[in-house]
N, C-alpha and C positions, 0 to 999 in steps of 0.2 A: 431680269425679272421676265421671262420667257411663259414658264407659266404660276400660277395659286392659286392653293387649296383655298374653297374658300366656306360657309357654312352660313345656308341660307333658311333662317326662321331657326334656327338653332341644329341645325340638320346638318352634318359634315358630306359639301358632296364632290362630286370629280377636276382638278383639278380645270383652271380656267386661264384662256390667253388672254394678256391684255384688249385685243378686239372685240374676244368671246365677250367680256368683260363691258367695253363703250356702248356694244348694240344694250345690254342688261342695264347698261344704267338709264338710256336715252330711252328703255319702254317700263323704265320706276320697278325693273326685277334685282337688281344690284342697289343697294344703299347705302351711303357714307358710315350705318349704324351697325351693316353687316361685318363679320367678322374677316379675319383673314390671316392665315396662318404666318406668322414672321418666324424663319430660316433661321436668323442669329437667334435671336431669343430667347428659341425656340417657347411658343407661346400665340395662342391665339389674339389679334388686336383689331383696333377699329380698322375698316377702312380707311375712316379721313386720316387715321392716323400717315396713313402711306405715303409719300410725297409723291412716287408716284403714280401714284391713282389721281391725283387733282385737275386734271385735267378729262378726267370723267364726271367728275361733278358741277365742276364751274365752268362754263361753256362763256367763249369769249367771247369776249364789250362787243367784235366788228359781226357776233351774227348777229343775223336779220332782224325783226322781232313785232309781232303784230301788237297793235295797241289795246284792242278788245277783243273777250272771249264774251259772246254772251251766253248766258247758262239759261232754258225754260224748263221751268219744272212746277211745282205749285200742290204736289202731293197726292190730292184723292184723281185717279181715275177714270176717266169717260170725260174731260173737261175739253177735249179738243187739242192738248198742246203737238201730237204729234203733226196732226191737220194742216192744225195753224201754222209750224213751221215749216214748213213747207212751202202755203203759199203765202208765206211772209219773205221767204225765204226769193219766192216768184217775184214777188213786188219788186223786192228790193234790188230782183239781177236787173228788172223791166226798166229802173233808173238808171242804165248801165252799170252798175256797180258790180264788183265779184267778190261773189260769196260763194260761200264753202255751208255746206249744212249736216252735220254729225249727229249721228246716231251713239249717247252714250244708256242710249237701254238697254246694256251690255248679258243680259240672259236672257231680254224678250223682243227684238232690234224689230222695228216693224217699218222704219220712212223708207229703206227701199221700196216696198209696197205701195206706199202710198203716192209716190216717183212711179207709178205702174215700172218697179225694174222687181223680176221677180228672182233670179238669178244672177247676184252682184259676182265680179270677178275677182274680187279683191275684199275683204273686208278688215272687222279692228282684229279679227282672231291672227289674221297672216300679219301684222304690226305684233301683233302679243306678244307671239310664238318667233319672232323673231327671222321669221322668212323676205319680211322688208325692213330698209331699216326706219325711215321715218314715215307718218302719217301724209305727206305729200305723195310716195309710192301706191296709198291704197285708198286715194279716190277717186270719180270716179266719174265721165262725165255723163249729164243729163241732154236728156233734153230740148230742155229750156238753154237758150244761151246766155255767159254769164253767169252758169251754177253749176256748179257741182258737189258733190256728196261724196262720205263718206260711210261706210253702211258697218251698224255693228255684226255682230257672230250669233246671229240668233240661231238659238239648240246647242248651243255646245258648252260642255261641261266644265264646270271653273274660272266659264267667263267673267260670271255675275257675281262674283268675289278679285273684284283687283288687291293689292293692298293699299296703303297711300299715299307710301312713293312712289304708284305705276300710278294712280290719280294725278298730281302733282308734274310728272312727267307727260301724261298725254295731254296736261292745261299746257303746256309751255311748249311741247310741239307743235301744238294747237297755233299756236303765239308768232311761232316760227314758217307760218304758211302762209304763202301772197296773195291776200282777201280783202278787201273792202268790208267786208263781216261775217263774225262765222257765228253760225248757232251753234248750239247744240243744244240738243231732243233728250233727256231726261226723261227716265221709268217714273213711273206710279210710286208713292209711298214717301215715308218722311224715311229709310234709309240712310245708314251710314256710308252707303255709297256712293245715294242721290245727293243729300247732304252734304256730301267732301266738294264732288263735281259742281254743286251750288255755289258753295264760298272760294272753291280754288279759283273760276270762272271772272271776269273783271268786272262782270254786269249782271245781275240775278232778275228774270224778268220772271214773274206766278201771273200762272193763268188761272181760274178759273170758271163758273157762273154762278148768276145770281142766288142761286137755291139755297136754301140756309147751312144745307149741309156739306157743300163746300166749298161758303164763304167761313166756314168756322176749319177743316181741313188747312186751307190757305192760312189762315191764321194760325194754325199749330204748325204750319210747316216753317213758317217764318218763324214764330220764336226757336225752333228745333234747332234750327239754320245760322241766326243767332246764339244762341248757347252751346253748340257746337263749334262755333271761330273764338268765341270768345275765350271756351274750355281749353282746346288747344293753346291759344296764349297764355295761361296760366297754372300749367298744367303742370311747371318746376313748381308752383306755390301753392302746395295741395286745400292750401285752410280758405285760399280763396275761391278758387277751382271749384270746389267743397259745394260753397252756397250757392256758385249756377248751377249745376250740378242736380241739387235738390229742387231747383226752380223748373229745372227740366222734365224733372218729373210730376211738376205739379200738375194736377187735367184742365186745369182753369184758372183763373187769373180771383182769386174769389177776398172778398172783405173790403174792397175798393184797392186792393193792393198793383202795382205796379213795378214795372223794371226799374223807373226813376226812383223808387223806395230802396230796390234795393244796392241800387248804387249810392246810395245815401247809409249803406249801412256797412256797406264795402269802402269807402273813406274811413267809415269809426272807426276799423283797422287796418284800417293803410291810406295813407293819402295817395300815396305815391299809386298802389294799385288801382283806385279809385276812377283818379286822371285821366289812368293807361286806360281802362275798361269804359270811361265815358269817349273818346278820342275812337273805339268801336266801334261803339256808337254810331258815331257819327257817321263813321266810314260806310257802316253799313247801308247801304238806299239802294234797295231790292225796285223798280218797276212792279206794274201791274197791270195783265189785259183783262177785260171782264169779257167772256163771248156768250154766243148765244140769247142774247140781250132781245127779251119781245117789245121790251117798250121802255119809251124814256122814265117808267117809274120803279124799271128796274136797275138803271143805267146808278140809281142814286143808293148802291146794296156798293157798288165797288167807291165810289163817295165818302160812304158808314167805315167800310172795311181802311180805306188809307186814314180815315182820323183817330181808326180803333189803334191801329199801328202805332199811330201817334202818341198816342195819351196810354198805351198801355204797357207797348214795347218800345215807345222811348227811340223810333225810328221814324224816320220820311220814308214814305209809302209812292212815290210817282205813279200817280192814277196816264197809264199810257193812252189808254182807250176805249174802247169796244166796239165790238161783231156782232154786227143783228144774227138774231137766229134765222136762218134760213132751211127750206128742206130741202134743195139744189146740192147744198153741203151734203147731204148722207147719201142722195144718189151720185153724188163723184166720188165718195168713199167707196160703196159698191163696185164701183168700175175703176178702184184703184189710179184717179185722178186726184191731181187739185182740187180746189176748188176756183183756185183764181183762174186756172188754163181750164174745165169743163165748162163754168157760165164767167167771162171775163163781167159782168155785167149785172150779176147774180146786185142785191142786198147785203150778202157775205162780203162782196170781191173791193164794191163801195167802199164797208166802212175800213175793210181792210186799207183801202191807196190811203184812208184821209188818214188811220194810224200811224201808217208811217211817214205820211208824210211831216202831218202834226205831229203823233205822239214822238215817234222814233227820229224824226230829224228835226225839230224845231221851226216850220218852216209855214208858214199859214197867210191871211190877202191870197196876194195873187200868185205867190208863188204856190203854199201848196194847195191851189184850185190848179193850178200846171201840173205838179207833179200826178197829181192825185189823176186828171185826164192820162196824162202819158205812160201811170202804169197800166188804166185800165188801156187805152191802146196799145201802149205794146204788148197784154198779156193776149190782146182776141189778136192779135197778128203769129203770137207763138202757138193759141190755139190750133191756124190753120194747117198747120205744118207738126204739131202735136201725133202721136204714136198710140192708132187707137189700136185700143186693149182686144185681142180675139179672143179674149175669155168674159164676153162679160155676161153670156146666161150659156148656162150647161146645156148640152146636143142632149142628157138626158133628161122623159119626164118623171116625175114626182109621178107615181100609178101601184096599181097591189101589185107589179111584178116585183117591183123591192124587198130586197130583204129586209128594210128594218121595215117596211107597210106595218104598223099601228102600233108605232116606236120610236115615235122621228117627232121632235119637238119642232121639227120644219116642216114638216108634209102640209102638202098643199097638191093634190091633188087634180092632173094634166096643167101643171105649169114646169117651167126647166125644174130643176132639183136648184140649189140656192146656196148647198156645198160642192154638187161632186166637178162645179164649173173648179174648183180647186186640185183638182184632182194633179195638176202638171205641178203646181208645189211639192206634192206630198210624193210624190214617183222623182222625184230627183235623185 
């Protein structure tokens, strides 16, 4: 079997060799449900029925795999997911862990700029287009010891909408990376692309701020993720899947309805299906981080969200902790530096160190206190040698000489232009 004719998305393609198909399968571009031409019977058959293709879809038991991949999401944009993912990775690396941060916002990648890397040598595009065989081949070193980065492909047409099989392959490949922690930074919103990454990961973390709109968006994100996970499980049982689909389309929980009551309806139709759904509910255990907290009173919003998830969504949402609001974070973002590096002793950095030691690693008492101090101390050392961004201020001064004078929302005469300092990015 030197070559095979393959149909991808029901469109006939050129013949592919087995090595080519192997690369495509590894990247999720060729799956068991795709069609190949059987020359003996002169018909199109599913790839899963061709025994010679079995090694492409079933990994060897000896293959090393990651135990946990964390996906950081939450629905609403602007709550600090990317900034938090970067500093979370730095904090974990400061404790001696091998950490990889991954930009899964495939249509609008910006995790690399948060780390001060303007032009990544490799991105997910090189993996997606088979220029690189594995995700390990596109991992980039960062200025922080023990921390590596996999950059998304920003501004690349078609990258924002991978097939579901590609997403699964992406997650499975992440599990093969040699690291203690893999942190997946998801895009904003609740599209299927974002949700599929969230439910395919081993552990989901939602990030929100205490504002009511952000809390509501996070609740909706969790509901959609849960419904998506269950509907995929019951896709071959249309009657059951339809009930969950109907629930997913509802804008809010009305008349005291809960997903627990929905389970009762399903058990009335099919006891086995109801029990299977209940098992999925119990297995779906995301975690919560509350970001930009101004006061202890606002911490209650995180506790309230956890309670609402348990009572209305019938799931356990663990409250990992919170990050204090800190003006220095905004300064760090503008200078394209992680806040943990820019100001390791800030309120935000200290609360993140506590969240890592207590929330993520479950250490309390003296052990937790020791790890928190260790994170701050190591981040302070890293900051001494961290590269200084040479684009901190534009050399162009805002004035009437500018072509856009009088028609620019950033206009601030006499001060460095807040836009032109990005010229090196756009001139690439």
